[in-house]
C-alpha positions in Angstrom: 63.6 112.8 96.6 63.5 115.3 99.5 66.5 115.1 101.8 66.5 116.4 105.3 70.1 117.0 106.1 71.7 117.3 109.5 75.2 116.9 111.0 76.9 116.7 114.4 73.8 115.9 116.4 76.2 114.7 119.1 73.6 112.9 121.2 71.0 115.7 121.3 68.0 113.7 120.3 65.3 116.1 121.4 66.8 119.1 119.6 67.2 117.0 116.5 63.5 115.9 116.6 62.4 119.5 117.1 64.4 120.6 114.1 63.1 117.8 111.8 59.5 118.6 112.8 60.0 122.3 112.2 61.3 121.6 108.6 58.3 119.3 107.8 59.8 115.9 107.9 57.2 113.2 107.7 58.3 109.7 108.6 55.5 108.2 106.5 56.3 110.1 103.4 58.1 107.8 101.0 59.9 110.7 99.3 61.4 111.9 102.6 64.9 110.7 103.6 67.3 111.8 106.3 71.0 112.4 105.6 73.3 112.7 108.6 76.8 114.0 107.9 78.5 112.3 110.8 79.0 112.7 114.6 75.7 111.3 115.9 77.1 110.8 119.5 79.6 112.0 122.1 78.2 115.2 123.7 74.5 115.0 124.6 73.1 112.2 126.7 70.5 110.6 124.5 72.3 108.0 122.4 69.7 105.4 123.3 66.9 107.4 121.7 69.0 108.1 118.6 69.8 104.4 118.1 66.2 103.4 118.6 64.9 105.9 116.1 67.4 105.0 113.4 67.0 101.2 113.8 63.2 101.6 113.7 63.4 103.5 110.4 66.6 102.2 108.8 65.2 102.7 105.2 64.9 106.4 105.9 68.6 107.0 106.6 71.8 107.7 104.8 74.6 107.9 107.4 77.9 109.5 106.6 80.8 108.6 108.9 82.3 111.3 111.0 85.4 111.5 113.1 83.4 110.7 116.2 82.3 107.4 114.7 86.0 106.7 114.1 86.6 107.5 117.8 83.8 105.1 118.9 85.1 102.3 116.7 88.7 102.9 117.9 87.5 102.6 121.6 85.6 99.4 120.9 88.6 97.9 119.2 90.8 98.9 122.1 88.2 97.6 124.5 89.2 100.2 127.1 89.0 104.0 127.5 91.8 106.5 127.3 92.0 110.1 128.4 90.9 111.5 125.0 87.8 109.3 125.1 86.6 111.3 128.1 87.6 114.6 126.5 85.7 113.8 123.3 82.7 112.5 125.1 83.1 108.9 123.7 83.3 107.3 127.1 80.1 109.2 128.2 78.3 107.7 125.2 79.1 104.2 126.5 78.0 105.3 130.1 74.7 106.4 128.7 74.2 103.3 126.7 75.3 100.8 129.3 76.3 102.3 132.7 77.6 99.0 134.2 80.7 99.1 131.9 82.4 101.6 134.1 81.9 99.4 137.2 82.6 95.9 135.9 84.8 94.5 133.1 82.4 94.3 130.1 83.5 93.7 126.6 82.8 96.9 124.6 82.1 94.8 121.5 79.4 93.0 123.3 78.0 96.2 124.7 77.9 97.6 121.1 75.9 94.6 120.0 73.6 94.6 123.0 72.7 98.2 122.5 72.3 98.2 118.7 75.3 100.6 118.3 77.1 98.0 116.1 74.1 97.9 113.8 74.1 101.7 113.4 77.9 101.8 112.8 77.5 99.2 110.1 75.2 101.6 108.2 77.9 104.2 107.7 79.4 105.2 104.3 82.2 107.6 103.5 80.1 110.0 101.4 76.9 110.2 99.5 76.6 111.9 96.1 73.6 113.2 94.0 73.6 115.1 90.7 74.3 118.4 92.4 75.6 117.6 95.9 78.3 115.7 97.8 77.5 114.9 101.4 80.5 114.5 103.6 81.7 115.0 107.2 84.9 117.0 107.2 85.8 117.2 103.6 86.5 115.1 100.5 90.0 113.6 100.7 92.7 115.9 99.3 96.3 115.4 98.2 97.9 115.3 101.6 101.5 115.5 100.3 101.2 118.8 98.6 97.9 120.0 100.2 95.8 120.4 97.1 92.6 119.3 95.5 92.5 115.6 94.6 90.3 114.8 91.5 90.5 111.0 92.4 89.2 111.5 95.9 86.4 108.9 95.3 89.1 106.2 95.2 90.8 107.3 98.4 92.1 104.7 100.8 90.6 103.9 104.2 93.3 105.9 106.0 92.8 108.9 103.6 89.1 108.9 104.3 89.7 108.7 108.0 92.1 111.7 107.8 89.6 113.6 105.7 87.0 113.5 108.5 89.4 115.7 110.6 90.0 118.3 107.9 88.8 121.8 108.6 86.0 122.7 106.1 86.9 126.4 106.7 90.5 125.8 105.5 89.2 123.8 102.5 86.8 126.7 101.7 89.5 129.3 102.0 91.8 127.2 99.8 89.0 126.6 97.3 89.3 122.8 97.3 85.9 122.5 95.7 84.4 119.8 93.5 83.6 121.2 90.0 79.8 121.6 89.4 78.9 120.2 92.9 78.0 121.7 96.2 79.8 120.0 99.2 77.5 119.6 102.2 79.6 119.2 105.4 79.6 119.2 109.1 82.5 118.9 111.6 83.2 122.6 111.9 80.7 125.0 113.6 78.9 127.4 111.2 79.7 130.4 113.3 83.4 130.2 112.4 82.5 130.7 108.7 80.3 133.7 109.4 82.9 135.2 111.7 85.7 134.6 109.1 83.8 136.0 106.2 82.0 138.8 108.0 84.1 139.8 111.0 82.5 143.2 111.3 79.2 141.6 112.0 79.8 138.2 113.6 82.0 136.5 116.2 82.7 132.8 116.5 81.1 132.5 120.0 79.1 134.8 122.2 76.1 137.0 121.6 77.2 137.9 118.0 77.7 134.3 116.9 75.7 133.0 114.0 75.0 129.3 114.0 72.7 129.3 110.9 74.0 127.2 107.9 76.7 128.9 105.9 75.7 128.4 102.2 77.3 129.3 98.9 77.3 127.6 95.5 80.3 125.5 96.6 79.6 124.7 100.2 76.8 124.2 102.7 78.3 124.1 106.2 75.6 123.0 108.7 77.2 122.1 112.1 75.3 124.2 114.6 77.7 123.4 117.5 74.7 121.9 119.3 76.4 121.5 122.6 76.9 125.2 122.7 74.0 126.6 120.7 71.4 124.1 121.8 70.1 123.9 118.3 70.4 121.4 115.4 70.4 122.7 111.8 68.3 120.8 109.3 68.4 121.9 105.6 66.1 120.5 103.0 67.5 119.6 99.6 65.6 118.2 96.6 67.9 116.5 94.2 
């Protein structure tokens, strides 16, 4: 199987499609699948196009839940927006999906169902694992009490998984909280921060010397291109 892996698309459908095409993704090829390591929405303004594409090709997708999916679900459960929903772009996602909700009192659960968002959210899993790779959003759950690697992370609770989606992959990388004999593929934290941290003489986190290409070692593949800033989506191709 050939996996076309992206993360943190954040509503930028056109940029995502361009990246998939550039990497040779063929929707009709039975051996091609797309893995998304979380954060589909909440920055760009094309959530409708993303939902339509996914629901039209559901068998092609493996969706890993990100912290922004948690934010969306929390807002739906509250059935109202709070300040952080505007800061994180979650409220804008609902505006793009259903503009009337800001004007009249609509039920966000109904809007989610009307727009197909609920169907996409139902497709999410905490992680996906192959022989050589673990696909995740922030990181695998750790031992939070003593801040260490947790060999039983696959059996983590719902709350532990939710917390793991906010973990800094850079901090996990620096602490070497790796999975033995596996490569962790993650999003959540822009690639440029890895390059700047590991090669400060050559790169900066932002600005003209920032590098938003995937950061890849035998232990980690960090692929978040900070699309809202860089205007690009990273797609890596993995055969496993």
